[in-house]
N, C-alpha and C positions, 0 to 999 in steps of 0.2 A: 504494500499500499504506500510505503514511504517513497518507493522508487517511482510509482505513478505520480505522486504529488510532486516530487522533484522534477518530473518531466512536464507536467501540466502547468505548474505555477509560472515558470519562466515563459512558456508558450502563451499563457493568458496575458501576462504583462506585455509581451512583445506585440500581441494583437491589439491591446488597448492603446499602446503608444502609437502604433501604426494607424489606428482609426482616428486618433486625435491630431495627426499630422495636418499641417496646412495644405490647402490645394496648390497646385502649381500655378504660377502667374499666367494670366491670359496671354495669347500670342498677339503681337502688335499688328494692327491693320495698316498695311502699307497702301499708299494710294496707287491707283493704276498708272501704268507708264503713259507718258504723253503720246498722242497719236503720231504716226509717221509723217514726215514732211512729204508733201506731194511733189513728185519729180516732174520735171518739165517734158514736153513732147519729144525733144531731141534725145534726152537720156533714154526714154522709153523705147525709141526707135532703134538707137545704138545697141542697147542691151538686149532687146528682144523680149523683155519681161514687162508685164503690165503689173504695176504695183497697186 
């Protein structure tokens, strides 16, 4: 019985301490990146890509 108590008491204390731990801080909200700068017609024709 003493072996069982020696095993359960530390486990119960650890569970209580873990339950009282503070929650992790919230993740920061980063603003969305700015929109891409519109390329001119010459750049679009030379690169062959449409942005």
